[in-house]
C-alpha positions as CSV (number, residue, x, y, z in Angstrom):
1,M,12.9,-7.7,-12.0
2,R,9.9,-7.4,-14.3
3,Y,8.5,-3.9,-13.8
4,R,4.9,-2.8,-14.2
5,V,3.4,0.4,-15.3
6,L,1.9,2.6,-12.5
7,G,-1.5,3.4,-14.0
8,S,-1.4,6.2,-16.6
9,S,1.7,7.8,-15.1
10,G,4.1,6.0,-17.5
11,L,6.3,5.2,-14.4
12,L,7.7,1.7,-14.3
13,V,7.6,0.3,-10.8
14,S,8.7,-3.0,-9.2
15,P,5.8,-5.4,-8.4
16,I,6.9,-5.2,-4.8
17,C,6.9,-1.8,-3.1
18,L,8.8,-1.3,0.1
19,G,6.4,-0.2,2.9
20,T,7.7,1.9,5.8
21,M,4.9,2.1,8.4
22,T,7.1,0.3,11.0
23,F,10.1,2.5,10.5
24,G,11.1,4.0,13.9
25,E,9.6,1.2,16.0
26,P,10.1,-1.8,15.8
27,V,12.5,-1.1,12.9
28,G,15.1,1.3,14.2
29,E,16.8,3.9,12.0
30,A,20.0,2.0,11.2
31,D,18.1,-1.2,10.4
32,A,15.5,0.8,8.3
33,I,18.2,2.5,6.2
34,E,19.8,-0.9,5.6
35,L,16.5,-2.3,4.5
36,V,16.0,0.5,2.0
37,H,19.4,0.0,0.6
38,G,18.9,-3.7,0.4
39,A,15.6,-3.4,-1.3
40,I,17.0,-1.1,-4.0
41,D,19.9,-3.6,-4.5
42,L,17.3,-6.3,-5.1
43,G,15.7,-4.2,-7.9
44,I,12.9,-2.6,-5.9
45,N,12.4,0.9,-7.1
46,F,9.2,1.9,-5.3
47,V,9.1,3.1,-1.8
48,D,5.9,4.0,0.1
49,T,5.7,6.2,3.2
50,A,3.4,8.8,4.9
51,N,3.7,11.9,6.9
52,V,2.1,10.1,9.9
53,Y,4.2,7.0,10.0
54,E,6.3,6.5,13.1
55,G,5.9,2.8,13.8
56,Y,4.1,1.2,16.8
57,K,4.4,4.4,18.9
58,R,1.8,6.0,16.6
59,F,-1.4,7.4,18.3
60,L,-4.2,9.5,16.9
61,G,-2.9,13.0,16.5
62,S,0.8,12.3,17.2
63,P,3.1,14.3,15.0
64,G,4.4,11.6,12.7
65,G,7.3,12.3,10.4
66,T,9.7,9.6,11.7
67,A,9.4,7.3,8.7
68,E,9.8,10.2,6.2
69,E,12.9,11.4,8.0
70,I,14.5,7.9,7.9
71,V,13.6,7.4,4.2
72,G,15.1,10.8,3.4
73,K,18.4,9.8,5.1
74,A,18.4,6.4,3.3
75,L,17.9,8.0,-0.1
76,V,20.7,10.5,0.1
77,G,22.7,9.8,-3.1
78,R,20.1,7.3,-4.3
79,R,17.0,9.5,-4.8
80,D,16.9,9.0,-8.6
81,Q,16.8,5.2,-8.2
82,V,13.3,5.2,-6.7
83,V,9.7,6.2,-7.2
84,L,8.9,7.8,-3.9
85,A,5.3,8.0,-2.6
86,T,4.1,9.7,0.6
87,K,0.7,10.6,1.9
88,V,-1.4,13.4,3.4
89,C,-4.6,13.6,5.4
90,A,-4.3,11.7,8.7
91,P,-4.0,13.8,11.9
92,V,-0.5,15.1,12.7
93,G,-1.5,17.2,15.7
94,P,-4.4,18.2,17.9
95,G,-5.6,21.2,16.0
96,P,-8.5,21.4,13.6
97,Q,-6.2,22.3,10.7
98,D,-3.8,19.4,11.5
99,R,-5.7,16.9,9.4
100,G,-7.8,16.4,6.3
101,L,-7.6,17.3,2.7
102,S,-8.1,21.1,2.7
103,A,-5.9,23.2,0.6
104,S,-4.4,24.7,3.8
105,H,-3.4,21.3,5.2
106,I,-2.2,19.8,1.9
107,L,0.0,22.7,0.9
108,R,1.5,23.0,4.4
109,E,2.2,19.2,4.6
110,V,3.7,18.8,1.2
111,D,6.4,21.3,2.2
112,R,7.0,19.5,5.5
113,S,7.3,16.1,3.8
114,L,9.7,17.5,1.2
115,K,12.0,18.8,4.0
116,R,11.9,15.5,5.9
117,L,12.5,13.4,2.7
118,Q,15.3,15.7,1.7
119,T,14.0,16.0,-1.8
120,D,12.8,18.6,-4.3
121,Y,9.8,16.6,-5.5
122,I,7.5,13.7,-4.5
123,D,6.8,11.2,-7.3
124,L,3.5,10.1,-6.0
125,Y,1.5,12.2,-3.5
126,V,-1.4,10.2,-2.1
127,M,-4.6,11.3,-0.4
128,H,-4.4,9.0,2.6
129,W,-8.1,8.9,3.5
130,P,-11.3,10.5,2.2
131,D,-12.3,13.7,4.0
132,K,-16.1,14.1,4.4
133,H,-15.7,17.8,5.3
134,V,-13.9,18.9,2.2
135,P,-15.3,18.8,-1.4
136,L,-13.2,16.8,-3.7
137,E,-13.0,19.8,-6.0
138,T,-11.2,21.7,-3.3
139,T,-8.8,18.9,-2.7
140,M,-8.0,18.3,-6.4
141,A,-7.4,22.0,-6.9
142,A,-4.8,21.9,-4.1
143,M,-3.1,18.8,-5.6
144,D,-3.1,20.6,-9.0
145,Q,-1.3,23.6,-7.4
146,A,1.3,21.2,-5.9
147,V,1.9,19.7,-9.3
148,R,2.2,23.0,-11.0
149,Q,4.7,24.2,-8.4
150,G,6.9,21.2,-9.3
151,K,6.6,19.7,-5.8
152,V,4.6,16.7,-6.9
153,R,4.8,14.7,-10.1
154,Y,1.7,12.5,-9.9
155,V,-1.4,12.2,-7.6
156,G,-2.8,9.0,-6.0
157,A,-5.6,8.0,-3.6
158,S,-5.7,5.6,-0.7
159,N,-8.7,4.0,1.0
160,H,-11.1,5.5,-1.6
161,N,-13.7,3.4,-3.4
162,A,-14.4,3.3,-7.2
163,A,-17.2,5.9,-6.9
164,Q,-14.8,8.4,-5.3
165,L,-12.1,7.6,-7.9
166,C,-14.7,8.2,-10.6
167,E,-15.5,11.6,-9.3
168,M,-11.8,12.5,-9.2
169,L,-11.4,11.5,-12.9
170,W,-14.4,13.5,-13.9
171,L,-13.1,16.6,-12.1
172,A,-9.7,16.1,-13.7
173,D,-11.3,16.0,-17.1
174,K,-13.6,19.0,-16.3
175,R,-10.9,21.2,-14.9
176,G,-7.7,20.0,-16.7
177,W,-6.3,18.8,-13.4
178,P,-3.9,15.9,-12.9
179,K,-5.6,12.5,-13.1
180,I,-5.4,9.9,-10.3
181,V,-2.8,7.4,-11.3
182,S,-2.9,5.0,-8.3
183,S,-5.3,3.5,-5.8
184,Q,-3.9,2.1,-2.5
185,I,-6.4,-0.1,-0.8
186,P,-6.4,-2.8,2.0
187,F,-6.4,-6.0,0.0
188,S,-5.4,-9.6,0.5
189,L,-6.8,-13.1,0.2
190,L,-8.3,-12.5,3.7
191,R,-9.7,-9.1,2.9
192,R,-11.4,-8.6,-0.4
193,E,-13.9,-5.8,0.1
194,F,-12.5,-3.8,-2.8
195,Q,-12.4,-6.8,-5.2
196,N,-15.3,-5.4,-7.3
197,D,-13.5,-2.0,-7.7
198,L,-10.5,-3.6,-9.5
199,P,-12.0,-3.8,-13.0
200,F,-12.9,-0.1,-12.8
201,C,-9.3,0.8,-11.9
202,E,-8.0,-1.5,-14.8
203,R,-10.3,0.2,-17.3
204,H,-9.3,3.7,-16.3
205,A,-5.5,3.1,-16.0
206,I,-5.5,3.5,-12.2
207,G,-2.7,1.3,-10.9
208,V,-3.7,-0.6,-7.8
209,T,-1.0,-0.7,-5.0
210,P,-2.6,-2.6,-2.1
211,Y,-1.3,-2.5,1.4
212,Q,-1.4,-5.4,3.9
213,P,-1.2,-8.0,1.1
214,L,0.0,-10.5,3.8
215,Q,-2.6,-9.2,6.3
216,G,-0.2,-8.2,9.0
217,G,1.7,-11.5,8.7
218,L,-1.3,-13.8,8.9
219,L,-0.6,-15.1,5.4
220,T,3.0,-16.1,6.1
221,G,2.5,-19.3,8.0
222,K,4.0,-18.0,11.2
223,Y,0.7,-18.5,13.2
224,K,-0.2,-22.0,14.0
225,R,-3.4,-23.3,15.7
226,G,-2.7,-24.1,19.3
227,N,0.7,-22.4,19.4
228,E,1.7,-19.1,21.0
229,P,2.4,-16.3,18.5
230,P,6.2,-15.8,17.8
231,V,7.6,-13.2,20.2
232,D,8.6,-10.8,17.3
233,S,5.2,-11.1,15.5
234,R,2.6,-8.3,15.0
235,V,0.2,-10.2,17.3
236,A,2.8,-10.2,20.1
237,E,4.1,-6.7,19.6
238,K,0.9,-4.8,18.6
239,P,-2.1,-7.1,19.3
240,E,-4.6,-4.2,18.8
241,W,-3.6,-4.0,15.2
242,M,-4.4,-7.6,14.5
243,W,-7.5,-9.9,14.0
244,P,-8.5,-12.4,16.6
245,L,-6.7,-15.7,16.1
246,D,-9.9,-17.9,16.2
247,D,-10.7,-21.3,14.7
248,L,-12.5,-19.8,11.7
249,L,-9.4,-17.9,10.8
250,F,-7.2,-20.9,11.3
251,D,-9.5,-23.0,9.1
252,R,-8.9,-20.5,6.2
253,L,-5.2,-20.2,6.8
254,E,-4.7,-24.0,6.9
255,S,-6.7,-24.5,3.7
256,I,-4.6,-21.8,1.9
257,E,-1.4,-23.3,3.1
258,A,-2.4,-26.7,1.9
259,L,-2.8,-25.3,-1.6
260,A,0.6,-23.6,-1.4
261,K,2.2,-26.9,-0.5
262,E,0.6,-28.5,-3.5
263,I,2.9,-26.4,-5.7
264,Q,5.8,-26.5,-3.1
265,S,5.5,-22.7,-2.6
266,P,6.2,-20.9,0.6
267,F,2.9,-19.6,2.1
268,A,3.8,-15.8,1.9
269,Q,5.0,-16.1,-1.8
270,Y,1.8,-18.0,-2.6
271,A,-0.4,-15.2,-1.1
272,L,1.5,-12.4,-2.8
273,A,1.4,-14.2,-6.1
274,W,-2.4,-14.5,-5.9
275,T,-2.7,-10.8,-5.2
276,L,-0.4,-9.8,-8.1
277,A,-2.5,-11.9,-10.4
278,Q,-5.6,-9.8,-9.7
279,R,-6.8,-7.2,-12.1
280,G,-5.2,-3.8,-12.2
281,M,-2.3,-4.6,-9.9
282,S,0.8,-2.5,-10.2
283,S,2.7,-3.1,-7.0
284,L,2.2,-4.6,-3.6
285,V,3.2,-2.5,-0.6
286,V,5.1,-5.0,1.7
287,G,6.6,-4.0,5.0
288,S,9.4,-6.0,6.6
289,K,11.9,-6.2,9.5
290,R,14.5,-8.2,7.7
291,I,16.0,-8.3,4.2
292,E,15.1,-12.0,3.9
293,Q,11.4,-11.0,4.0
294,I,11.9,-8.7,1.1
295,Q,13.8,-11.3,-0.8
296,D,10.8,-13.7,-0.3
297,A,8.4,-11.1,-1.6
298,V,10.5,-10.4,-4.7
299,A,10.5,-14.2,-5.4
300,A,6.7,-14.1,-5.3
301,A,6.6,-11.8,-8.4
302,A,7.9,-14.7,-10.5
303,L,5.4,-17.3,-9.2
304,E,2.4,-18.3,-11.2
305,L,-0.5,-20.1,-9.5
306,P,-2.4,-22.9,-11.3
307,T,-5.6,-21.8,-12.9
308,E,-7.7,-24.2,-10.8
309,H,-6.4,-22.7,-7.6
310,F,-8.2,-19.4,-8.1
311,K,-11.6,-21.1,-7.9
312,K,-10.5,-23.1,-4.9
313,L,-9.3,-19.9,-3.1
314,D,-12.6,-18.2,-3.9
315,T,-14.3,-21.0,-2.0
316,I,-11.9,-20.6,1.0
317,C,-11.9,-16.8,1.0
318,T,-15.3,-15.7,-0.5
319,P,-15.2,-12.7,-2.7
320,P,-17.8,-9.9,-2.1
321,W,-21.2,-10.1,-3.7
322,Q,-21.4,-8.9,-7.2
323,Q,-24.4,-8.1,-9.4
324,P,-25.2,-11.2,-11.4
325,D,-25.3,-11.0,-15.2
326,P,-28.3,-13.0,-16.5
327,V,-27.4,-12.1,-20.1
328,R,-23.7,-12.9,-20.3
329,G,-23.4,-15.2,-17.4
């Protein structure tokens, strides 16, 4: 395993991070614990969870906590082998203080997460979503307090753009607070809205840890034009979480798969290798139901795509518009 630095933290993390969003349902406790142990045995030392994760039974405002409890059980006796990340912000109840990035919510939820995870500290505490009602200064002050108390080692952000990350860095410099060391964004060949934020993260030592790098299984080759989705697929089990399987999507998938076949690479490994090659990447958050899927993801870390494939993929999956440079080209 060739480890990568997580932003400015100095932590060395595996290029594949075990995602736990499906722990509880469809991945039951026993299978989930086995997955965690199997991933560690493969050299994966980065585990990502959140206080709201509870699998497919999740609904807006449900209490969450299931995935954290499972991860806590799985790491008994193995806690020091992993960099453990969890998140705060999303609703964990119906009340007005049961969500967001206020000091009240953050400092309450960090204690609850620590208890469920059966640990004294969280390596990476992540702001799950922006909170338009709370000034970033208030949020960062609460994160600083959690760090000073020894409950949190490093602070990260999720679903925040470069402008928001920039303000966080400025506040950290201004107040002497912990700097953001990671940015978790939705990112894959099929979803590239944050592409132009990657150079900013690279320049400022913010490690990018994208989620859904396989876009919910679309980039694995399991979905075929004209065929019914596999019975154990995300489309079959949780269709509201997936994109429509239309002809335009299949055109793109088939074109990507053709390039993967040119170098005799499995589709999923090819898609993950492309993502790992993007600027600022530290680790890809990959969820799974079976250890074979984790093994496949680990193999992708050693795959190098031909240079000419990147331009071909830009034609198939168009990157977002970027300000042209008439001086430098």
